[in-house]
N, C-alpha and C positions, 0 to 999 in steps of 0.2 A: 319387804325388808330393804332397808338402804345402801347406798354403795359407801356412806359416808364411815366415821368412828364406829368400831363395833362395840357395844355396850353390854354388858352381862344381864342377862334377865334374873339373875339371882341376887347378885350383888350390887349391881348398876356401876359396876367400875369399869373403865375402858378396859378393851381386851388388846393386846399387842399382837399375840400371835396363838397357834395351837387354840381353838375355837370348835365346839359342837353348834349344831344348828337342830332345834329341836323345838316343836310346838310355836314354829313361826319367831324363833327368837336365837338370839346368840348367845353362848354361856360359855363361860372359862369351863376346860375340862373335870376341872375338880368340883365345880359350883353346879354342875347336872347332877342334882340327886334326887333320890326318892323323896317327895314331901311326905312321907310318912314314917320309913325307917332311917333315913338321911345317908344310906348307902349310894356312893357314886353309882348312877347308872352309865354302864359301858355303851358307847355309842352302836356298837353291834347288834345290843339285848332288845329285847321286845319291850317296850314301856307304855305305859297307858296316861292319861291327862285327868286331874283330878284338880278344881280351883286353879287353873292354871300351871300348875307343878307337875313335873313327869312325877310317876307313881310306876316302882317295878313290878315284874310280874308276880312275882312271889307275894307282894303286898296286895295287890290287884286280886288275887286269887282268896289270899286269906282274910281279907276286907269286905270285899264287894262282889263276890260272886254265891250264890244260891248254896245251902249244903244240904247234904241228904239227910233226912228225918230220922232215917237209921245209921248210918255209919257216923255221920257229921262231917265225911270228906266233902270237899268241894264237889259240885258238879258241873264238869265241862261237858258241852253238847247236849244231846236229847236228855230227856228225863220224864219221868211219870209224875203228873202233879193232879192233887187231887184236894178240895178246898183249902187252896193256896200254901198246901205242904209239897214238898219236893223230896222226891227219891231218885236213887240210880234204878234203872229196872232190874238188874240184878240184884238190889239189896230189899226188894220186898217179894214176898213168895206167895205164889197161887193158895188159897186157903183150901182147896179140894185135893191138890194132887203134892203141896208141900214144894214144887218146884220153881226154882226165881224165874220171874218173866223176863222176856226177851223183846228188844225194840220192835221186831217183825209182828210179835203178836198184839200190836197195840189197839186194834180196832177190835180184838175179841175180848180185852179187858172188860171184866163186869164188876162194879162195886157193890159189895153186899148192902144190906139194909142199914146195917148200923156203921157203915161210913169205914169202920176201920180195916176190914176184910174185903180183899180182891180176889177173884177167882177170874180162869180162863172159860168161856163159854165152850168152846170146843177145841182140843188138844190132840 
């Protein structure tokens, strides 16, 4: 980043004062917008990058995070994956006892022959 005139990463106009620095560029505060929903991204909130533009947390979660095959909610953190299908542990129930899986039981989970049913080897 140079010490010369500050040029906005969105509109390419000169910035006189009150700028935001993000994605290794200077931005007018009102130009630092989510590349998907166009909402101004506050300097204090978490944002992501997509094609050189900021993406707000809500759009990142809605558009780019795997969703659970059962509840369709985004999965943040650990998950159960089988045949490239993602599940929250608590959304998938044991075929044998009917209880939801727990992350700590991961090594005990067995996929039954049809591939749609999961069970716990020892509970």
